[in-house]
C-alpha positions in Angstrom: 21.5 11.8 -25.9 22.7 8.7 -24.2 21.1 6.2 -21.9 22.6 6.0 -18.5 21.9 3.6 -15.7 20.5 5.2 -12.5 23.5 3.8 -10.7 25.8 5.8 -12.9 23.9 9.1 -12.8 25.5 12.2 -11.2 24.2 15.4 -9.9 24.3 18.1 -12.6 23.4 15.8 -15.5 20.3 16.9 -17.6 17.4 14.7 -18.4 16.8 14.4 -22.2 13.3 13.2 -21.8 10.5 13.2 -19.2 10.9 10.5 -16.7 7.7 8.8 -15.5 6.6 5.8 -13.4 4.9 2.7 -14.8 1.5 4.3 -14.1 2.5 7.5 -15.8 3.3 9.7 -12.8 5.9 12.2 -14.0 9.0 12.2 -11.8 11.1 14.6 -13.8 10.6 16.9 -16.8 12.8 16.9 -19.8 15.5 19.5 -19.3 15.7 18.9 -15.5 19.1 19.2 -14.0 19.6 16.2 -11.7 20.3 16.8 -8.0 20.9 14.3 -5.2 17.2 14.2 -4.2 16.3 13.4 -7.9 18.7 10.5 -7.8 17.1 9.1 -4.7 13.6 9.5 -6.2 14.6 7.6 -9.3 16.0 4.8 -7.3 12.9 4.7 -5.0 10.5 4.4 -7.9 12.6 1.6 -9.5 13.7 3.5 -12.6 16.6 1.6 -14.1 17.9 4.0 -16.7 17.1 7.4 -18.3 18.3 9.4 -21.2 20.5 12.3 -20.5 21.7 15.1 -22.7 25.2 15.0 -24.0 27.2 18.2 -23.5 26.8 19.1 -27.2 23.1 18.1 -27.5 20.5 20.7 -26.6 17.4 19.0 -28.1 14.8 17.5 -25.8 12.1 14.8 -26.6 9.5 13.4 -24.2 9.3 9.6 -23.5 8.9 7.4 -20.5 12.0 5.9 -18.8 12.1 2.1 -18.6 12.6 0.5 -15.2 14.6 -2.7 -15.0 12.5 -5.8 -15.9 12.6 -7.3 -12.5 11.5 -4.1 -10.8 8.7 -3.7 -13.4 7.4 -7.2 -12.7 7.6 -6.6 -9.0 5.8 -3.3 -9.3 2.9 -4.9 -11.2 2.6 -7.7 -8.6 2.7 -5.2 -5.7 0.0 -3.1 -7.3 -2.2 -6.2 -7.9 -1.7 -7.4 -4.3 -2.4 -4.0 -2.8 -5.6 -3.6 -4.9 -6.7 -7.1 -4.0 -6.2 -6.6 -0.3 -7.9 -3.2 -0.3 -10.8 -4.1 -2.6 -13.3 -3.6 0.2 -11.8 -0.3 1.4 -12.4 3.2 0.2 -9.2 3.6 -1.9 -10.2 7.3 -2.5 -9.4 8.0 1.2 -6.2 10.0 1.2 -4.8 8.1 4.2 -5.3 4.8 2.3 -3.7 6.2 -0.8 -0.7 7.4 1.2 -0.3 4.0 2.9 -0.5 2.2 -0.5 2.3 4.5 -1.8 4.5 3.8 1.2 4.0 0.0 0.9 4.6 0.1 -2.8 7.8 2.1 -2.4 9.1 -0.1 0.4 8.5 -3.3 -1.7 10.1 -1.7 -4.7 13.2 -0.7 -2.7 13.5 -4.2 -1.4 13.2 -5.6 -5.0 15.9 -3.2 -6.2 18.5 -4.2 -3.7 
């Protein structure tokens, strides 16, 4: 296994470990072969690096990927701000949850660039 920056990932590489967001949402399973949409997803969620399998290494272990520190800090601030602003709303409402995800993703993209 080797750790590779998301910027250096290529379609066809294979994840050595599960990749998850800060809140534990699984983005990719260990053993997943990366495709262009996976690469966009990893960038959108602020994942900085993941472990991939080397050509000669078939074993797979499950761990969370580590986003870059700046993006991690930004993600936590965004989550806190969104929760504070929506504290009087029904956050169980699917439309509100969807809006929160859109806002969080947009802010994370801005932080990553």
